[in-house]
C-alpha positions, -999 to +999 in steps of 0.1 A: +496-581+482+473-551+496+432-557+505+412-528+513+405-518+546+368-516+531+369-549+516+338-564+541+317-533+534+323-537+497+313-570+497+284-564+521+272-538+491+273-563+467+256-591+491+226-563+494+223-551+458+218-587+449+187-590+475+174-560+461+177-568+422+164-604+430+133-590+448+128-555+422+137-530+450+147-504+424+147-480+455+172-499+477+189-504+453+196-465+440+203-460+476+235-481+472+245-456+444+262-420+447+238-391+438+258-393+404+260-429+397+260-443+367+255-474+351+273-488+324+251-519+302+258-535+276+219-522+266+217-492+269+250-479+274+256-455+300+225-443+322+222-429+357+218-458+380+178-442+386+171-446+354+186-478+342+173-497+371+139-475+363+144-493+329+153-529+338+117-534+367+100-520+337+113-551+313+115-579+344+086-600+350+112-619+379+147-623+385+171-651+401+205-644+409+223-680+413+259-686+427+271-654+433+309-648+438+321-614+453+357-605+444+377-575+463+406-554+449+440-575+460+456-540+452+439-518+479+415-500+449+376-491+458+370-518+435+352-552+438+333-573+410+308-600+411+303-632+396+268-649+390+241-664+372+212-645+361+178-663+355+156-631+339+120-636+330+108-611+314+078-583+314+062-605+282+071-648+299+105-648+280+135-656+301+168-662+296+197-677+320+236-664+316+263-659+334+275-627+344+296-602+357+289-568+373+320-545+377+316-526+407+334-490+414+330-473+448+331-434+463+356-428+492+318-432+511+317-465+500+285-459+477+286-473+443+303-443+420+301-471+383+287-503+381+297-522+349+276-551+339+297-577+314+283-602+297+278-616+259+247-602+248+244-622+214+230-655+232+208-630+253+192-606+215+189-642+201+171-659+227+144-629+235+153-598+211+161-562+225+134-561+255+151-529+264+134-512+230+099-518+235+106-505+274+119-476+261+096-462+232+067-465+256 
C-alpha cells in the first residue's frame, strides 16, 4: 500500500470544502478548484465549478454536513473522497436529507481538478422535485 505524500493536504482541502459548503461560501469553494475545475453532478451533469456552485447557492437556503469521513487513495493517486449526510434546505423551504459521496481528483498543485458527486437521486426527486430546473430557467 502506498499512501500519497499529499494525503494530509487533500484531507485539509476537503475539510475546507465542507466548511465552505455549509457556510454557502461560493468564492471560498471555487478557490479550492483549479481554473479548469469541473463538477460532475447527478442533476446537472458536468459543469464548471463556479457555475455549479452558483446554481447550488441559488437553490439552497441552508446546508448542514453531518458525520463526514474522508478517505485517501491507498495506491498513491491524487484522489480522495468524503462520505457524509447532507441536510439540504432548499430556497423554497423544502428539506431533504441524504447520504452523499464526493470524489475529488486533484491536480499537481493540490487544487481540485474534478469533483464527482454520488448519491441516489430518486428519493430526492420524489421528496422535493428537480429544484435546479427552476434556478436554471430564471
